[in-house]
C-alpha positions as CSV (number, residue, x, y, z in Angstrom):
1,M,13.5,15.5,-17.4
2,L,9.7,15.5,-17.7
3,I,7.5,12.9,-16.0
4,A,3.7,13.3,-16.5
5,G,1.6,10.9,-14.5
6,F,-2.1,10.4,-13.9
7,P,-4.4,7.7,-12.3
8,A,-6.6,5.9,-14.8
9,G,-9.6,3.7,-14.8
10,A,-11.6,1.9,-12.1
11,W,-8.5,1.0,-10.1
12,G,-6.7,4.4,-10.3
13,T,-3.7,2.8,-11.9
14,N,-0.8,5.3,-12.4
15,C,0.2,5.8,-16.0
16,Y,3.4,7.7,-16.6
17,L,4.9,9.5,-19.7
18,V,8.6,10.0,-19.4
19,A,10.7,12.3,-21.6
20,P,14.0,14.3,-21.5
21,A,11.9,17.5,-21.9
22,A,8.7,18.8,-23.4
23,G,8.6,18.6,-27.2
24,E,10.7,15.4,-27.4
25,E,10.2,11.7,-27.6
26,C,8.8,9.8,-24.7
27,V,8.2,6.4,-23.1
28,I,4.7,5.4,-21.8
29,I,4.6,3.2,-18.7
30,D,1.6,1.1,-17.8
31,P,-1.3,2.5,-19.9
32,G,-4.1,0.6,-18.1
33,H,-7.8,0.7,-17.8
34,R,-9.3,3.7,-19.7
35,A,-5.9,5.3,-19.9
36,A,-5.9,6.1,-23.7
37,P,-7.6,9.5,-23.4
38,G,-5.3,10.6,-20.6
39,V,-2.3,9.5,-22.7
40,E,-3.4,11.5,-25.7
41,E,-4.1,14.6,-23.5
42,A,-0.6,14.4,-22.0
43,L,1.0,13.9,-25.3
44,K,-0.7,17.0,-26.7
45,K,-0.1,19.1,-23.7
46,H,3.6,18.4,-23.6
47,R,4.1,18.0,-27.4
48,L,5.5,14.5,-27.0
49,K,6.1,11.7,-29.5
50,P,5.9,8.2,-28.0
51,V,8.6,5.6,-29.0
52,A,7.6,2.7,-26.8
53,V,5.2,1.4,-24.1
54,V,6.9,-0.4,-21.2
55,L,4.9,-2.5,-18.7
56,T,5.7,-3.3,-15.1
57,H,3.5,-6.4,-15.2
58,G,0.6,-7.9,-17.1
59,H,-2.5,-7.3,-14.9
60,I,-5.3,-5.8,-16.9
61,D,-5.4,-2.6,-14.8
62,H,-1.9,-1.9,-16.2
63,V,-2.2,-3.1,-19.8
64,A,-5.8,-2.6,-20.8
65,S,-5.0,0.3,-23.1
66,V,-1.8,-1.1,-24.6
67,V,-3.4,-2.1,-27.9
68,P,-5.1,1.2,-28.7
69,V,-2.1,3.3,-27.5
70,C,0.5,1.2,-29.4
71,G,-1.8,1.1,-32.5
72,A,-2.4,4.8,-32.6
73,H,1.3,5.6,-32.5
74,D,2.9,2.5,-34.1
75,V,5.2,1.7,-31.2
76,P,6.2,-1.6,-29.5
77,A,5.2,-2.8,-26.0
78,W,7.8,-4.3,-23.7
79,I,6.8,-6.9,-21.1
80,H,8.4,-9.8,-19.2
81,P,7.8,-13.1,-20.9
82,E,6.2,-14.7,-17.8
83,D,3.4,-12.1,-17.9
84,R,2.9,-11.8,-21.7
85,Y,0.0,-14.2,-21.8
86,M,-2.0,-11.9,-19.5
87,M,-2.5,-9.4,-22.3
88,S,-4.6,-12.0,-24.2
89,D,-6.0,-13.9,-21.3
90,P,-6.7,-11.6,-18.3
91,E,-9.2,-14.1,-16.8
92,K,-6.5,-16.7,-16.4
93,A,-4.3,-14.0,-14.8
94,L,-6.9,-12.8,-12.3
95,G,-9.0,-15.8,-11.6
96,A,-12.5,-16.4,-12.9
97,S,-14.2,-14.4,-10.1
98,I,-12.6,-11.2,-11.2
99,G,-11.8,-11.9,-14.8
100,Q,-15.4,-12.8,-15.8
101,Q,-16.7,-9.4,-14.5
102,L,-14.3,-7.6,-16.9
103,M,-14.6,-9.6,-20.1
104,G,-17.6,-7.9,-21.5
105,E,-16.0,-4.5,-21.1
106,L,-12.5,-5.0,-22.4
107,T,-11.0,-5.8,-25.8
108,V,-8.0,-8.0,-25.0
109,G,-5.0,-9.0,-27.1
110,E,-1.5,-8.1,-28.0
111,P,-0.3,-5.1,-30.0
112,D,1.4,-5.8,-33.3
113,D,4.9,-5.5,-31.9
114,V,5.7,-7.1,-28.5
115,K,9.3,-7.2,-27.1
116,E,10.3,-9.1,-24.0
117,L,12.1,-7.8,-21.0
118,G,14.8,-9.6,-19.1
119,D,16.3,-9.1,-15.6
120,G,19.3,-6.7,-15.7
121,A,18.4,-5.3,-19.2
122,K,19.3,-1.7,-20.0
123,L,16.7,0.0,-22.2
124,E,17.7,3.1,-24.1
125,L,14.6,4.7,-25.3
126,A,13.7,8.3,-26.1
127,G,17.2,9.4,-25.0
128,L,16.7,7.9,-21.6
129,E,18.1,4.8,-19.8
130,F,15.9,2.4,-17.9
131,S,17.4,-0.4,-15.9
132,V,15.1,-3.4,-15.6
133,A,14.9,-5.6,-12.5
134,H,12.8,-8.8,-12.5
135,A,10.8,-8.5,-9.2
136,P,8.3,-11.5,-8.9
137,G,5.8,-11.9,-6.1
138,H,2.9,-9.8,-7.2
139,T,3.0,-11.6,-10.5
140,K,5.6,-14.0,-11.9
141,G,6.7,-11.5,-14.5
142,S,6.7,-8.3,-12.5
143,V,9.5,-5.9,-13.3
144,T,10.7,-2.5,-12.1
145,F,12.4,0.3,-14.1
146,R,15.1,2.5,-12.5
147,M,16.5,5.7,-14.0
148,P,19.9,6.9,-12.8
149,E,20.6,10.1,-11.0
150,Q,21.0,13.0,-13.5
151,A,22.7,16.3,-12.5
152,D,20.4,17.7,-9.8
153,I,17.6,15.0,-10.4
154,P,17.6,12.1,-7.9
155,P,17.3,8.5,-9.2
156,V,13.7,7.6,-10.2
157,F,12.3,4.1,-9.5
158,F,9.1,2.9,-11.2
159,S,8.1,0.1,-8.9
160,G,4.8,-1.1,-10.4
161,D,2.9,-3.1,-7.9
162,L,6.0,-4.2,-6.0
163,L,6.3,-1.3,-3.6
164,F,3.8,1.4,-2.6
165,A,3.8,4.3,-0.1
166,G,3.3,2.4,3.1
167,S,2.5,-1.0,1.5
168,I,3.3,-3.6,-1.1
169,G,1.4,-5.4,-3.9
170,R,-1.2,-8.1,-3.1
171,T,-0.1,-11.7,-3.5
172,D,-3.4,-13.6,-3.4
173,L,-4.0,-13.7,-7.2
174,P,-2.7,-16.4,-9.6
175,G,1.1,-16.2,-9.8
176,G,1.3,-14.2,-6.5
177,D,3.7,-15.4,-3.8
178,H,4.2,-13.5,-0.5
179,A,7.6,-15.0,0.3
180,E,8.8,-14.2,-3.2
181,I,7.7,-10.5,-3.0
182,L,9.7,-10.2,0.2
183,R,12.7,-11.6,-1.6
184,S,12.1,-9.1,-4.4
185,L,11.9,-6.2,-1.9
186,E,15.2,-7.3,-0.4
187,R,17.0,-7.8,-3.7
188,V,15.6,-4.9,-5.7
189,C,14.5,-2.1,-3.2
190,L,16.8,-2.3,-0.2
191,P,20.0,-1.5,-2.2
192,L,18.6,1.7,-3.6
193,Q,19.7,5.1,-2.3
194,D,17.4,6.7,0.2
195,E,16.8,9.7,-2.0
196,T,15.5,7.5,-4.8
197,V,12.0,8.7,-5.8
198,V,9.5,5.9,-6.0
199,L,6.7,6.2,-8.5
200,S,4.4,3.2,-8.0
201,G,1.5,1.6,-9.8
202,H,-1.1,3.0,-7.4
203,G,-1.1,5.9,-4.9
204,P,1.2,8.8,-4.2
205,Q,5.0,9.0,-4.8
206,T,7.4,8.4,-2.0
207,T,11.1,7.7,-1.5
208,I,13.1,4.7,-0.6
209,G,14.4,6.4,2.5
210,H,10.9,7.1,3.7
211,E,9.7,3.5,3.0
212,R,12.8,2.1,4.6
213,A,11.9,3.9,7.8
214,T,8.1,3.5,7.8
215,N,6.9,0.7,5.5
216,P,6.2,-2.3,7.7
217,F,7.1,-4.8,5.0
218,L,10.3,-3.1,4.0
219,R,11.3,-2.7,7.6
220,E,10.6,-6.4,8.2
221,V,12.8,-7.4,5.3
222,A,15.6,-5.0,6.3
223,A,15.6,-6.4,9.8
224,G,15.9,-9.9,8.4
225,L,12.5,-10.9,9.9
226,G,10.7,-11.8,6.7
227,D,9.7,-15.5,7.1
228,G,7.3,-15.6,4.1
229,A,4.1,-15.5,6.2
230,P,1.7,-12.7,5.2
231,H,1.3,-11.5,8.8
232,S,1.9,-7.7,8.5
233,P,-1.3,-5.7,9.2
234,A,-0.7,-3.0,6.5
235,P,-3.1,-3.2,3.6
236,R,-1.8,-4.3,0.2
237,R,-2.8,-2.8,-3.1
238,G,-3.0,-3.5,-6.8
239,M,-5.3,-5.8,-8.7
């Protein structure tokens, strides 16, 4: 399996291209702010043909390049219905104080073909299988994508802005809910195998085992201490 990732734009949002191997079809995950050039460079380098864009959530730092990327390759974009509006109205999704700063720079809207994701869905794209889990808390329509273990390759978990190395997504923007993100961590992350590789929306890769042992939020949830109050001292990331 080939996974090519790079941080893009003002927020360093991780964009991933996933394929069975070089020279084959691929899926693009979260082409965000200023990600289109990096996508094209990775496609050329690895001789990949995109078949779909899939989105962990609708914040502009994850979807800003969806229209040009989908348009250039005539592929659909997949997103949870509760976050779909954010592609056309990022100001409503972020709050006026952040959204107004961006509106002069960004061209917003939906690509021609939008498909909606549901909890528990199995996507078979580019010869790969992605299991979808609805994981609200950062946004109402946040999802994660999990790929099963293959031969000597451990399971891979694209966590979006749910779980980071040492932290979790912020919950202070419209649609965010700290108690809900703790429930998502418990339901979606804790059951995963320790060797599962976590590729998040921001920052370096990690594993579920490492986060289970060191991440203060995940440890809190695992110990049954999560009471919904945002009292952990660890910084949270994501727009």
